N, C-alpha and C positions, 0 to 999 in steps of 0.2 A: 443615617445614610450608609455608613459602612458597617461591616460586621466585624467586631473586634476579634473574634476567634480565628477567622481565616483570611480576612481582607481588610485593609484600610489604606488611606492615603498618607504618604509621608510628605508629599507636596501636593496639596489639594488643587483641584481644578478651579480656574477662574470661571466666572459666569459664562463667558463665551465658549468655554470648553465643555460645558454641560449642555447636551442637546436634549430637550424635552419633546413632548408630543409624540411619544412612542408608547407601545404596549407590548407586553410579552406574548408572542403567538403560542399556540398550542395549548395543551392541557396539563403540562408538567411544570411545577415550580422550578426555578433555576437559581443556583447560588449566586449571591451578590459577588461581583468580581470576575465573572466569566465573560468570555468574548461573545459578542453578538454582532449581527449586521442586519440592516433594514431589508425587509422583503419588498423589493421594488415592483414585484408583480401583483402584490395584494392591494386591495382597496383599503382605504382608511375605515376605521370602525365608526360607530354612531357619534363618538366624541371627537372625531377628526384625528385620531391617533394612528400612526403607521405601525404595523406590527414589526417586531424584530424577532429573529430566530437565533438560537444558539449556533455557534460556529464550531465545528469539530474537524480535526485534521488540519495539516499545514495549508494555510490559505492566505493569499495576499489581502491585506486590509484595503478597504475602499474609503478614501478620505471623505468625510461627511456622512458616511453610511455605516461604518464599522466603529467599534469601540468596546469599552468595558461597561457592563450593565450595573446600574446602582438603583436602589429603591429606598424610599423613606417611609418607614412604618409609622403611621400616625395612630393616635388613640391607643397607645400601649397602656395596659393596666400595670402601673408601676408597683403594685402590691404583690402580684404573683408573677409578673413577667418583666424582664428588663430588656433594654434595647439589644443587648447581645444575644438574647434568645431568638431574635428574628434575623435569620441569615439567608433568606431566600426571597426572590421576587415571585409573588404569586402569579400563576398563569392567568393571562388576560388583564393583569393590572397595568396601570400607567407606570412608566419607568423612564429613567434617563440613560442616555448613552454618552459616556465620557471619552474624549480623546483630546490630545494636545501634547506637543512635544516638551512641554514644561512639567507635565503631570508625572509624579512618581507614586508608585503603589508598592504595598508589601503584601505578599502572599505567604500564608503559614499553613503547612500541613499539620493536621491534628490526628490524634488517635481516639478511639472510643474511650469514653470516660463516664464514671458515675458521679453525679452531682448530689452531695449530701445524702447519699444512700436512698434517694427518692426517685431519680430518673436517670436514664442513660442518654448521653449525648453522643451521637454518631460521629466518628472521625471523618476527615475529608482530606483527600490529596488534591491540592490546588495546582502544584507544579511537580511534574515527573522529574526524577533525577536527584532528589534529596534523599538522605537516609544512609543506610549501610554502604551502598555503592554510589557515592557522590559523583555525579557526572557534570555538574554545573559549576561555572566559574564567572567571575566578574568579566564583563565584556561579551559574554554569550548572548545570543539572540533568542527570544521566545516567540512562539506562534501558537495558535490554538492546538490543544491536545485532543485526546480521545473523547473527553467531555463527560466524565463520570467521576464519582467520589473515590473510586478505587485506583484508576489509572491517571487521573489528573485532567484538569481543564486547560493547562498550559504545558508546552513541551519545548525543548531546545530545537533550534533549526540552524543550519549553516547557510541557508538561502536568504540573502538579504531582502529580496522582494517579498518574502513571506513573513518577515519580522514585524511584529507589533510592538515589542518591547526589547530594551537592552538591559541586561542585569548590571546593577551598580553595587550590589552587596549580596553575599551568600553567608548565612549563619546556619551551618548544618546542625549545631547543637540545639538551636531553637527551632529548627525546621522552617526557616524563613528565607525568602528571596525578596530583595528590593529591586525594582526595575523601573526604568523611565520609558514612557511611551515615545514612539518614534514618528507619529503622525498626528 
């Protein structure tokens, strides 16, 4: 369900905090752990799933409609692929939207790396503000960011109505931010 490289739960959601019956809209895969909101203008698909769209830019969350997208990869070939190799929600796939003020998540920014000299794993910025010029601190609020692997899926905000998460821990050495959901 979570991707160990860039996203995981430090306090997992209760069943009531996982909303199913959604599908990822569009034609582009989306990293697990990014902000989404239900498209209230779109019709349900043939399976009765409501589409969710990625959220980019500072945006107020909508309770019951917004959250963090997660996806459970089933039927993984454990000989050549591990669960940590699967870090995106495929476009059009059924997914879950997680929200709840008891849920805590961890985002990790990663750099490009080569695995066993056989393949390259692309880096990803989950949260802007980590790194050489650290701008994040415990207590800061996070809102949806630019929405790409280079500039981040989450960013700091000073506007309380736009806050989706509150930072509870920053580890710049590990390029990690732990945050608690606010809705």
